[in-house]
Backbone bond lengths (Angstrom), bond angles and torsions (degrees), N, CA, C in turn:
res aa  C-N    CA-C-N  psi(-1)  N-CA   C-N-CA  omega(-1)  CA-C   N-CA-C  phi
1 A - - - 1.444 - - 1.529 110.78 -
2 R 1.308 117.28 -29.02 1.466 120.45 -179.68 1.516 112.80 -87.42
3 L 1.320 117.43 -17.97 1.457 121.09 -175.02 1.529 113.24 -56.83
4 P 1.339 119.64 -46.04 1.473 117.82 178.99 1.531 112.91 -58.58
5 M 1.327 117.98 -38.65 1.461 120.05 179.06 1.531 111.12 -66.50
6 L 1.315 116.63 -41.09 1.467 120.00 179.24 1.521 110.73 -66.04
7 L 1.328 117.06 -40.24 1.463 120.45 176.76 1.526 111.14 -64.76
8 C 1.323 116.57 -38.52 1.472 120.34 177.33 1.521 110.56 -58.64
9 L 1.317 116.68 -44.63 1.460 120.29 179.71 1.527 111.28 -62.23
10 A 1.323 116.60 -41.47 1.471 120.19 177.93 1.528 110.73 -65.29
11 Y 1.327 116.57 -45.30 1.465 120.25 179.80 1.531 111.39 -64.73
12 E 1.336 117.77 -33.05 1.463 119.95 176.81 1.520 110.64 -62.83
13 R 1.312 116.56 -44.17 1.468 119.81 179.70 1.526 111.08 -63.47
14 L 1.324 116.15 -31.57 1.470 120.97 178.87 1.526 112.62 -88.72
15 E 1.325 115.91 -2.98 1.471 123.03 -178.35 1.531 111.64 57.57
16 K 1.319 115.92 43.00 1.471 123.10 177.67 1.522 108.23 -97.95
17 W 1.330 117.47 72.77 1.460 123.07 -172.12 1.520 112.67 -67.86
18 E 1.326 118.04 -37.19 1.474 120.26 178.14 1.525 110.67 -65.26
19 K 1.324 116.54 -38.01 1.468 120.04 178.56 1.523 110.62 -64.94
20 I 1.336 116.84 -38.75 1.464 120.49 177.29 1.518 109.86 -63.19
21 D 1.325 116.76 -45.19 1.460 121.11 -179.71 1.531 110.69 -58.41
22 T 1.305 116.75 -46.22 1.471 121.47 -179.88 1.523 111.63 -67.39
23 L 1.331 116.24 -45.38 1.468 121.02 -179.12 1.524 111.24 -60.96
24 V 1.325 116.78 -45.93 1.460 119.90 -178.62 1.523 110.40 -67.32
25 H 1.320 117.36 -37.76 1.475 119.75 176.55 1.528 109.56 -56.34
26 E 1.328 116.59 -47.30 1.468 120.76 -179.78 1.536 111.41 -66.01
27 A 1.326 116.72 -40.41 1.466 120.21 -179.53 1.525 111.42 -65.89
28 L 1.336 117.24 -37.80 1.465 120.49 -179.68 1.529 111.57 -66.57
29 Q 1.319 117.23 -27.02 1.462 120.80 178.72 1.527 111.53 -64.16
30 T 1.332 116.95 -25.76 1.467 119.95 -177.82 1.524 112.60 -73.08
31 F 1.333 117.47 -12.09 1.465 120.52 179.82 1.527 112.32 -83.43
32 G 1.317 117.57 -7.91 1.457 120.82 178.29 1.518 112.74 93.93
33 A 1.315 114.68 -177.06 1.462 121.49 -176.66 1.528 111.38 -69.05
34 A 1.314 114.55 148.61 1.464 120.71 179.11 1.522 110.69 -85.24
35 N 1.322 115.35 151.07 1.464 120.19 176.15 1.532 109.37 -85.51
36 S 1.312 117.92 -167.36 1.466 121.80 -176.63 1.532 112.10 -65.76
37 R 1.324 117.61 -20.16 1.469 121.55 177.47 1.520 112.21 -87.89
38 G 1.340 116.75 -1.42 1.454 120.58 -178.84 1.513 113.73 83.46
39 V 1.347 115.66 18.95 1.459 121.60 -174.85 1.531 109.34 -125.35
40 P 1.336 118.25 136.31 1.469 119.42 176.15 1.529 111.36 -74.65
41 I 1.303 116.06 167.61 1.471 121.51 173.35 1.530 106.91 -84.44
42 F 1.320 116.70 122.84 1.461 121.19 -176.10 1.524 110.71 -92.01
43 E 1.331 115.37 142.71 1.466 121.23 178.45 1.523 111.38 -70.48
44 N 1.337 116.02 -34.09 1.459 120.94 -177.83 1.525 109.20 -161.97
45 L 1.319 116.13 178.46 1.464 121.49 -178.38 1.523 111.49 -65.25
46 E 1.310 116.84 -35.20 1.470 120.56 178.95 1.532 110.68 -61.59
47 A 1.317 116.89 -42.45 1.469 120.60 178.38 1.529 110.33 -64.46
48 E 1.319 116.53 -41.56 1.466 120.23 177.78 1.528 110.77 -61.39
49 N 1.321 116.48 -45.23 1.467 120.36 179.15 1.525 111.56 -61.87
50 R 1.313 116.57 -41.89 1.470 121.21 179.08 1.526 110.31 -63.24
51 W 1.332 117.06 -42.50 1.466 122.26 179.45 1.531 110.41 -61.79
52 V 1.330 116.23 -44.57 1.470 120.50 179.86 1.526 110.24 -64.44
53 R 1.326 117.57 -44.11 1.473 120.29 179.36 1.524 111.12 -61.70
54 L 1.326 116.69 -39.42 1.463 119.49 177.72 1.527 110.93 -64.02
55 L 1.336 116.93 -42.68 1.465 119.78 178.07 1.523 111.38 -60.58
56 V 1.312 116.68 -42.30 1.466 120.42 179.63 1.530 109.87 -63.38
57 R 1.322 117.33 -43.58 1.474 120.74 177.52 1.523 110.73 -59.37
58 R 1.331 116.43 -41.27 1.466 119.62 -179.93 1.529 110.42 -68.21
59 G 1.317 117.36 -37.58 1.458 120.57 176.65 1.520 111.85 -62.29
60 V 1.318 116.33 -42.41 1.466 120.75 177.51 1.524 110.37 -63.67
61 A 1.328 116.58 -43.28 1.463 119.98 178.65 1.532 110.59 -59.69
62 C 1.329 116.89 -41.58 1.463 120.52 178.80 1.530 111.01 -61.90
63 A 1.323 116.67 -38.88 1.464 120.15 178.95 1.528 110.96 -61.93
64 Y 1.316 116.58 -38.56 1.464 120.51 179.49 1.529 112.61 -78.92
65 L 1.327 117.69 -21.23 1.466 120.19 -179.94 1.526 112.51 -72.42
66 G 1.303 117.26 -19.51 1.459 118.77 175.46 1.513 112.66 127.84
67 E 1.318 113.28 171.56 1.463 121.84 -174.32 1.528 113.65 -57.05
68 E 1.325 116.46 -34.98 1.470 119.31 -178.34 1.526 112.75 -68.65
69 H 1.332 117.51 -12.98 1.465 121.55 -179.73 1.530 113.00 -105.81
70 L 1.328 117.36 -2.39 1.462 120.31 -175.58 1.521 113.34 -62.12
71 D 1.327 118.03 -42.59 1.465 120.15 179.54 1.520 111.38 -59.77
72 R 1.316 116.33 -42.04 1.461 120.77 178.50 1.528 110.08 -63.47
73 G 1.336 116.63 -42.59 1.460 120.68 178.46 1.517 112.20 -61.35
74 L 1.318 116.15 -41.44 1.467 120.00 178.25 1.522 111.42 -63.42
75 K 1.315 117.02 -35.20 1.470 120.70 177.50 1.525 110.80 -65.16
76 Y 1.329 116.97 -38.05 1.471 120.09 177.96 1.525 110.75 -65.92
77 F 1.340 116.72 -43.02 1.465 119.42 177.67 1.527 110.68 -63.00
78 S 1.324 116.15 -41.98 1.463 120.47 -179.81 1.521 111.34 -62.65
79 L 1.317 116.43 -41.37 1.461 120.78 179.35 1.529 110.62 -66.08
80 A 1.324 116.75 -39.91 1.466 120.19 177.62 1.522 110.12 -62.42
81 L 1.326 116.98 -41.21 1.462 120.56 179.62 1.525 112.28 -70.93
82 R 1.319 117.43 -27.11 1.464 120.45 176.42 1.522 110.08 -65.42
83 V 1.325 116.72 -36.87 1.465 121.22 -179.26 1.524 110.78 -80.53
84 Q 1.327 116.28 -42.57 1.464 120.94 -179.25 1.526 108.29 -130.19
85 P 1.332 117.16 84.58 1.467 121.18 -175.35 1.531 114.51 -56.79
86 R 1.298 117.49 -23.78 1.464 120.18 -178.78 1.526 112.95 -97.86
87 C 1.314 116.66 14.44 1.474 121.27 -178.75 1.534 108.94 -66.49
88 R 1.304 116.58 117.21 1.463 121.23 -178.77 1.513 112.36 -77.55
89 Q 1.318 117.32 -23.11 1.464 120.37 -178.47 1.531 111.30 -71.98
90 A 1.321 116.83 -35.08 1.464 120.18 -177.27 1.508 108.83 -81.85
């Protein structure tokens, strides 16, 4: 469960933004289907926190991928804030 986050940190240092985008997409699939709010049902608070951190990482990657990805990145930040309105990272 921690491996995607650790890989994200390594890819950030290497500035491999496309790899982060792909990795986080695959990691988010493990949380299951989204409800009507676009959010999966979390098993516990730790899973919710991990999901939010992954979304923030993907949003940052989108910002570095270029202008054509900014709207998508903003959607990830918005979704993270919908789940955790007080999230300082988003």
